[in-house]
N, C-alpha and C positions, 0 to 999 in steps of 0.2 A: 470420519471424513478426513482424508489426507489434506493437509494445508495446500491452498492454492496461493502461489506467489506471483506478483505482478511487478516486473522491473520498470522503473520510471527513470528515463534518461533524457527526456525532452528538454528540460531546463537544467543545465549542468550543476548549478549551485543548489539545486533542490532534487538531486538524484537519490535513488535508493530503491527499496522494495516495500510493497504492501503485501501482507499475508492475511488471508481469511481462512478461518477454520471453525469447526463446531466441536462440541464434546469436551472442551476443557472444563467448563462449568455448565452443568446441566441446564438446558433451556436458553443458553446464551450463545451468541456469535462472537468469536474472538477476532479482533482486528488489531494487527500489529504493524507498525511502520518503522522501518530503519532508514535513517538518513546517513548518506555516505559523503565524506569530504569531497569537494569538487576536484581536488588534485588527483583523485583516483578515477581512472576510466573503467567503469563497470560494464560498458556496452558489450564486450565480448563474453561476459559471464552470464550464465543462465540464472541460477539462484544459489550460487556457491558462497554464501556469507562466511563460511568457515575459512575461505581463502583470504579474508580481510583481517587486518590486525585491529585490536581494540581502539587504537587512535584513529583509524580510518572510519570507524562508525562514530558519527558525531551526535547522533540522537536516536533514541529508541522509545517509542510510546506504545503501550498495549492497553486496550480497553475492552470491556465486555458489553455487548449490545443485546438488549432484550430483542425478541423476535419483532415486536411492534416497532422498536426504534430502528432495527436493521431494515425493515420495510420502508420506513420514512427516509432513511439514508438512500436506499435504492431509488425512491421517487425523486429525491433531491438531485441525485446524479443524473437521472434521465432528464429532468427539467434543465439542468445546466448544459447537457449535451444538445438538447433541442435549441436552446438559446444560441449556442455556438453555431449550430448548423444553419439557423435562420440568418445569423449575422454574416455567414460565409456565402449565403445564396445570392 
């Protein structure tokens, strides 16, 4: 599976990318998050992490999720989305 990257720019001091892929470790979903310094505007970029310097990446975390745990994460995300939608209604 090719990695899927999601750019997060809604809160400038918590901007960056989330990457999801499989196949790095058999039976696990790889989740990686890059945090970018707020001084850099990543909004015009798609997923060009290579254009950033090492000092512009202020955090990087990578975890491996079992299939069961990945499903729990999906359910938790859906629950959080529903709560926001109810609050906005």
